[in-house]
VONUTI-853238 format. One record per residue (C-alpha): residue number from 1; residue in one letter; z, y, x. Coordinates in steps of 0.001 Angstrom, whole numbers, always signed. Layout:
// residues N
NUM A Z Y X
...
//
This chain:
// residues 348
1 X -4832 -9104 -71037
2 X -1053 -10600 -71251
3 X +1336 -10978 -69444
4 X +3908 -14171 -69481
5 X +7645 -14180 -68132
6 X +8265 -16765 -66926
7 X +12437 -16535 -67017
8 X +13833 -14887 -69991
9 X +15865 -11973 -68845
10 X +12661 -10943 -67301
11 X +11101 -10843 -71694
12 X +11340 -6658 -71445
13 X +10728 -6108 -68197
14 X +7330 -7683 -67267
15 X +4662 -5304 -66520
16 X +969 -6857 -65857
17 X +151 -5504 -62262
18 X -2632 -6911 -60750
19 X -5669 -4676 -60434
20 X -9604 -5511 -60212
21 X -10324 -4907 -56740
22 X -13444 -3031 -55477
23 X -14149 -2420 -51678
24 X -11905 -1002 -49544
25 X -12278 +2844 -49582
26 X -12182 +4261 -46156
27 X -11250 +7461 -44919
28 X -13209 +8623 -41265
29 X -10941 +8848 -38460
30 X -9522 +11963 -37289
31 X -11653 +14132 -40765
32 X -10204 +16791 -42851
33 X -9139 +15242 -46359
34 X -11546 +15603 -49263
35 X -13348 +19337 -49898
36 X -13148 +20503 -46372
37 X -16133 +22489 -45624
38 X -16837 +21527 -41669
39 X -19881 +23698 -42135
40 X -17230 +26635 -41930
41 X -14661 +25539 -39432
42 X -15007 +27873 -36162
43 X -16033 +26200 -32470
44 X -14457 +25988 -28682
45 X -17561 +27155 -26670
46 X -20284 +24197 -25286
47 X -20827 +23262 -28824
48 X -24225 +22450 -29792
49 X -24947 +25127 -32434
50 X -26412 +22844 -35191
51 X -22267 +21429 -35242
52 X -18896 +22035 -35546
53 X -15916 +21611 -32868
54 X -12790 +22798 -34051
55 X -11751 +21071 -29750
56 X -13072 +20060 -27221
57 X -12712 +15936 -28225
58 X -14168 +16194 -31740
59 X -18064 +17816 -33188
60 X -18412 +17674 -36940
61 X -22600 +17570 -37682
62 X -22721 +15649 -41103
63 X -24285 +17124 -43889
64 X -26761 +19191 -41572
65 X -30158 +17475 -42631
66 X -30349 +16743 -38905
67 X -33816 +14744 -37912
68 X -32492 +14351 -34209
69 X -29017 +13892 -33254
70 X -27845 +17669 -31146
71 X -26746 +17363 -27813
72 X -23262 +16141 -27040
73 X -20614 +17654 -24850
74 X -19392 +15048 -22221
75 X -15574 +14976 -23468
76 X -16056 +14827 -27018
77 X -14583 +11579 -28304
78 X -15577 +11659 -32187
79 X -18781 +12200 -33173
80 X -18990 +12465 -36759
81 X -23467 +12302 -38084
82 X -23226 +11418 -41501
83 X -25392 +12012 -44243
84 X -28202 +13561 -42366
85 X -31909 +12802 -42420
86 X -31420 +10503 -39061
87 X -34579 +7981 -38473
88 X -34323 +7456 -34638
89 X -31526 +7549 -32506
90 X -33808 +8296 -28928
91 X -32855 +6003 -25100
92 X -30093 +8609 -23734
93 X -28904 +10406 -27407
94 X -25405 +8928 -25808
95 X -25928 +9965 -21960
96 X -24081 +12414 -22007
97 X -20903 +11305 -24225
98 X -19952 +8729 -21880
99 X -15789 +9924 -23442
100 X -17064 +8720 -27445
101 X -14524 +6199 -28694
102 X -15584 +6921 -32423
103 X -18971 +6915 -33863
104 X -19444 +7816 -37807
105 X -23943 +7476 -38674
106 X -23164 +6225 -42406
107 X -25599 +7802 -44687
108 X -28828 +8215 -43152
109 X -32389 +6893 -42608
110 X -32198 +4800 -39321
111 X -34326 +1603 -38717
112 X -33909 -1158 -36361
113 X -37280 -222 -34411
114 X -36459 +2971 -34126
115 X -33201 +2720 -31712
116 X -33442 +2882 -28129
117 X -32877 -440 -26278
118 X -30367 +1148 -24471
119 X -29380 +4085 -26875
120 X -25411 +2626 -26138
121 X -25710 +1179 -22407
122 X -23086 +4019 -21336
123 X -20576 +4231 -24148
124 X -18100 +2448 -22163
125 X -14970 +3641 -24087
126 X -16472 +3186 -27648
127 X -13937 +1603 -30363
128 X -15294 +1847 -33931
129 X -19073 +2225 -35032
130 X -19610 +2715 -38285
131 X -23456 +2442 -39797
132 X -23128 +1933 -43173
133 X -25160 +3174 -45550
134 X -29000 +3308 -42923
135 X -31933 +562 -43161
136 X -30742 -1972 -40643
137 X -32579 -5439 -41560
138 X -30449 -6864 -38469
139 X -27622 -5958 -36285
140 X -27841 -2804 -33761
141 X -26867 -3962 -30297
142 X -26155 -4639 -27356
143 X -22807 -2798 -27852
144 X -19917 -2192 -25303
145 X -16817 -4963 -24856
146 X -14735 -2105 -26210
147 X -15498 -1941 -29449
148 X -12742 -3044 -32291
149 X -14271 -2057 -35055
150 X -18154 -2028 -36123
151 X -19273 -1588 -40053
152 X -22925 -2618 -41021
153 X -22204 -2271 -44428
154 X -24960 -1119 -47119
155 X -27600 -1837 -45310
156 X -30746 -4205 -45448
157 X -29450 -7185 -43275
158 X -31545 -10415 -43733
159 X -30320 -11828 -40131
160 X -28545 -12325 -37184
161 X -29190 -13372 -34130
162 X -26935 -16066 -32548
163 X -26031 -13392 -29442
164 X -25694 -9947 -32181
165 X -22154 -9828 -31496
166 X -22083 -10678 -27947
167 X -19590 -9838 -25319
168 X -17300 -7971 -28144
169 X -14179 -9682 -27567
170 X -12114 -6783 -28173
171 X -13585 -6307 -31425
172 X -10889 -7161 -34626
173 X -13504 -6106 -37879
174 X -16242 -6367 -38547
175 X -17506 -6022 -41855
176 X -21169 -7647 -43129
177 X -20999 -6699 -46720
178 X -23400 -5135 -49486
179 X -26488 -6158 -46847
180 X -28855 -9536 -47968
181 X -27884 -12362 -45872
182 X -29196 -15484 -46961
183 X -27808 -17324 -43837
184 X -25920 -17510 -41229
185 X -27721 -20287 -38791
186 X -25632 -22309 -35188
187 X -22315 -21937 -34696
188 X -22666 -19718 -32343
189 X -23244 -16280 -33745
190 X -19099 -15875 -34471
191 X -18165 -17854 -31533
192 X -16763 -14618 -28853
193 X -15072 -12970 -31109
194 X -11644 -13659 -29739
195 X -9895 -11299 -31466
196 X -11288 -11063 -34777
197 X -8579 -10604 -37431
198 X -11186 -9551 -40196
199 X -13890 -10970 -41618
200 X -15815 -8922 -44761
201 X -19408 -10251 -45444
202 X -18908 -10344 -49487
203 X -22359 -9232 -51997
204 X -24739 -10895 -49803
205 X -27113 -14226 -51000
206 X -25478 -16727 -48825
207 X -25855 -19352 -50381
208 X -23114 -21793 -47724
209 X -20293 -19770 -45915
210 X -20789 -19782 -41890
211 X -20013 -22247 -39662
212 X -18489 -21070 -36159
213 X -15516 -18548 -37303
214 X -13020 -17445 -34494
215 X -9530 -19178 -35448
216 X -8058 -16018 -35651
217 X -8716 -14350 -38668
218 X -6227 -13097 -41460
219 X -8702 -11788 -44179
220 X -11999 -12950 -44860
221 X -14037 -11907 -47625
222 X -17123 -13905 -49085
223 X -16713 -13524 -52381
224 X -20292 -12129 -54597
225 X -21995 -14846 -53054
226 X -24259 -17579 -54492
227 X -21664 -20019 -52736
228 X -21615 -23297 -53682
229 X -19191 -26106 -52125
230 X -16388 -25531 -49196
231 X -16474 -28563 -45967
232 X -13490 -30454 -45920
233 X -11131 -29402 -43608
234 X -13069 -25562 -43489
235 X -9990 -23738 -43548
236 X -8011 -26356 -40791
237 X -8328 -24190 -37587
238 X -7214 -20686 -39623
239 X -3537 -21245 -39021
240 X -2792 -17167 -39318
241 X -5528 -16898 -42370
242 X -3507 -15154 -45021
243 X -5972 -13178 -47634
244 X -9566 -15071 -49063
245 X -11408 -14227 -51599
246 X -13946 -16782 -52493
247 X -14457 -15552 -56684
248 X -17930 -14072 -57638
249 X -19617 -17959 -56422
250 X -20185 -20829 -57340
251 X -18176 -23359 -56747
252 X -17371 -26541 -58589
253 X -14782 -29294 -58389
254 X -17679 -31192 -56838
255 X -17098 -28837 -54258
256 X -13621 -28092 -52565
257 X -12092 -31385 -50914
258 X -8461 -32341 -52499
259 X -6866 -29868 -49463
260 X -9063 -27856 -48226
261 X -7225 -23953 -50005
262 X -3721 -25732 -48694
263 X -3039 -23248 -46061
264 X -3 -22559 -45289
265 X -417 -19193 -43923
266 X -2298 -17719 -47028
267 X -617 -15425 -48734
268 X -3341 -14320 -51963
269 X -6161 -16639 -52601
270 X -8907 -15648 -54827
271 X -11162 -18333 -56569
272 X -11851 -16088 -60144
273 X -15564 -15739 -61871
274 X -16342 -19918 -60520
275 X -17080 -23020 -62391
276 X -13951 -24812 -61500
277 X -12306 -27127 -64163
278 X -9194 -27441 -62812
279 X -6773 -25785 -60761
280 X -6687 -26445 -56095
281 X -4029 -27962 -54894
282 X -2580 -25014 -52795
283 X +344 -24022 -50300
284 X +3699 -23743 -51810
285 X +3461 -20464 -49809
286 X +675 -18963 -51488
287 X +2128 -15307 -53183
288 X -881 -15047 -55338
289 X -3202 -16371 -56870
290 X -6980 -15286 -59192
291 X -8549 -18169 -61164
292 X -9866 -15591 -64017
293 X -12971 -16515 -65502
294 X -13643 -20151 -65014
295 X -13396 -23651 -66571
296 X -9780 -24712 -66974
297 X -8148 -26421 -69658
298 X -5151 -27619 -68641
299 X -1992 -26703 -65702
300 X -395 -29463 -63569
301 X +2478 -28265 -61559
302 X +1095 -30793 -59104
303 X -1223 -27873 -57798
304 X +1410 -25793 -56663
305 X +4677 -28011 -55980
306 X +5138 -31679 -54074
307 X +8451 -32077 -54852
308 X +10346 -29860 -57079
309 X +14767 -29391 -56172
310 X +17261 -26519 -54873
311 X +15092 -26123 -52410
312 X +11471 -26878 -52720
313 X +9244 -24427 -54826
314 X +6482 -22945 -55008
315 X +6275 -18436 -53394
316 X +4264 -18194 -56280
317 X +4224 -14274 -57874
318 X +1409 -13258 -60053
319 X -575 -15877 -61167
320 X -4411 -15333 -63171
321 X -5571 -17606 -65366
322 X -6918 -15688 -68305
323 X -11047 -16785 -69615
324 X -10218 -20031 -69315
325 X -9411 -23091 -71761
326 X -6540 -22054 -72176
327 X -3278 -21619 -74126
328 X +342 -20390 -74136
329 X +771 -24243 -74453
330 X -1210 -25097 -71813
331 X +2214 -24471 -69587
332 X +4006 -27498 -68655
333 X +7762 -28418 -70018
334 X +8652 -27347 -66199
335 X +6833 -24889 -64817
336 X +10176 -22076 -64455
337 X +10772 -25555 -61991
338 X +8061 -25744 -59960
339 X +7246 -21297 -60447
340 X +10315 -20233 -60178
341 X +9468 -16960 -58412
342 X +6700 -16308 -60233
343 X +7172 -12707 -61914
344 X +3881 -13261 -64715
345 X +1234 -15749 -65070
346 X -1761 -14252 -66972
347 X -3190 -16844 -69686
348 X -5182 -14643 -72199
//
């Protein structure tokens, strides 16, 4: 991979700063650093024998080979049940834990049919629910309206009902990646999510983008699907969208209307590993554009700049065009005028 500096003064100092991204790594809230053994943690009085409670507000039941959820003291706010052998959640399991704010159920074998219908009814303070790496085939619920973060990634979700997220008006983060979704039917699935800022539906089997997404989104990830087109004016309502990933799909020039990616708020756009032959028109405010591994054979500055003047130019800083049909000779002579803020263009 070679980085091509745009200005002579940058030739000696330019470095490739782009790194291929993976799914974001997250850390459990209030969980000790890696290497910490919760099994040897001292416990306060009232903690379940199967778990450890360093304080009255946190109970660590992770990595215990548990097959049932133990009794939970009433003051617990942070409950860790990941990496066990849980297959079910019975009604009443959390009835005594009305102060729960964060609940972690990752890496178990829980299925929808083994979750009590009223499981979450009394959790009126729940803010975060981590339910990844289980055997769910559809979202769990009903969930309390206090929820701000819901992670259901790495399950077997194949359907989402119209009322799956009903009432979650405070939800800001929703992770549905690494599932088996082929379609998100109807325009009402995400309708009530008035606070949603991050939606991840990557690594599914979607052939089209879902409709009815809330206009509050800042980050939208739909990479690694089978999407072929983007409807005209699809992103027009997203006045705050900053990060958009549609890489590893089957999008061609015929599948994108002329100005669909000309989003003034957008800072980063990833369309790599698709079937594009031309660079789509983007906003002059865009800072990072990834188009590697397409079928692009020409570069037109009109994709980046409507007008070029001392005050009008693109804010693009990083542009990846490697693994296309391009060479250094493909760069137009006016590239320095339009892309004057770019620190690198990667062509091969």
